[in-house]
C-alpha positions in Angstrom: -56.3 46.3 -38.1 -58.2 49.5 -38.2 -58.4 52.6 -36.1 -61.5 54.7 -35.5 -62.4 58.0 -34.1 -65.4 57.2 -31.9 -68.1 59.7 -30.9 -70.9 58.9 -28.5 -73.2 60.4 -25.9 -72.3 59.2 -22.4 -75.4 58.3 -20.4 -75.4 60.7 -17.5 -76.9 58.3 -15.0 -74.0 55.8 -15.6 -71.0 58.1 -15.5 -69.9 57.2 -12.0 -70.4 53.5 -12.7 -68.2 53.6 -15.8 -65.6 55.8 -14.1 -65.4 53.3 -11.2 -65.1 50.3 -13.6 -62.3 52.1 -15.5 -60.4 52.9 -12.3 -60.6 49.2 -11.3 -59.3 48.3 -14.8 -62.3 45.9 -15.2 -62.3 45.9 -19.0 -58.6 45.3 -19.5 -58.8 41.5 -19.3 -61.6 41.2 -21.8 -60.3 39.4 -24.9 -59.4 40.4 -27.5 -60.4 44.1 -27.1 -60.0 45.0 -23.4 -56.7 46.8 -23.5 -57.6 48.9 -26.5 -61.1 49.7 -25.0 -59.6 50.7 -21.7 -56.9 52.9 -23.3 -59.5 54.6 -25.4 -62.0 55.2 -22.6 -59.4 56.4 -20.1 -58.1 58.9 -22.6 -61.5 60.0 -23.8 -62.1 63.7 -24.5 -65.2 65.9 -24.3 -66.3 67.7 -27.5 -67.6 70.9 -25.9 -69.8 71.7 -29.0 -71.7 68.5 -29.1 -71.3 67.3 -25.5 -70.1 63.9 -26.8 -67.3 61.7 -25.6 -64.6 61.2 -28.3 -61.7 58.8 -28.4 -59.6 56.8 -30.8 -59.8 53.0 -30.7 -58.1 50.2 -32.4 -60.5 47.5 -33.7 -60.6 44.4 -35.8 -64.4 43.8 -36.0 -66.8 44.1 -38.8 -68.9 46.0 -38.2 -66.6 48.2 -36.2 -66.6 47.9 -32.4 -69.2 45.1 -32.5 -67.8 43.1 -29.6 -67.0 46.2 -27.6 -70.6 47.5 -28.1 -72.1 44.2 -27.0 -69.9 43.9 -24.0 -69.6 47.5 -22.7 -70.2 50.5 -24.9 -74.0 50.1 -25.5 -74.6 50.1 -21.7 -72.8 53.4 -21.2 -73.3 55.3 -24.5 -76.0 56.3 -26.9 -75.6 57.4 -30.5 -72.2 55.8 -31.0 -70.6 56.6 -34.4 -67.2 55.8 -35.8 -65.0 57.3 -38.5 -62.0 55.3 -39.8 -58.7 57.1 -39.2 -55.1 56.2 -39.4 -53.3 55.2 -36.2 -52.9 58.3 -34.0 -54.9 60.6 -36.3 -57.9 60.5 -34.0 -55.9 61.4 -30.9 -54.2 64.2 -32.8 -57.5 65.7 -33.9 -58.9 65.7 -30.3 -55.8 66.4 -28.2 -56.8 70.0 -27.5 -60.2 69.0 -26.1 -60.6 68.7 -22.3 -60.4 65.3 -20.7 -63.8 63.7 -20.4 -63.1 62.5 -16.9 -61.7 65.8 -15.6 -64.7 67.6 -17.0 -67.3 65.3 -15.5 -65.4 65.3 -12.2 -65.7 69.2 -12.1 -69.4 69.0 -13.1 -70.2 66.4 -10.4 
């Protein structure tokens, strides 16, 4: 298994749709990646310098996040990039950033 620090631009016109789907836990039952995807997106942070969403995600695909992109991520994000990290390293690197969801709630 591998872990990735994911960076992507959240599509502004789909923020509320994605937030609503996460609140309803719609992705959690998607196999085999739903639990990891949900955990990552719910915990996503906002990189204030770039304006990008960032999160750590566990993945088994090659190329990374292929199934997640096809099922969910490409609908809600542009310019998705990944950097391989050790488990927990991504979260440690972004822990001081503000929550993506708290930030977009305030902006909305």
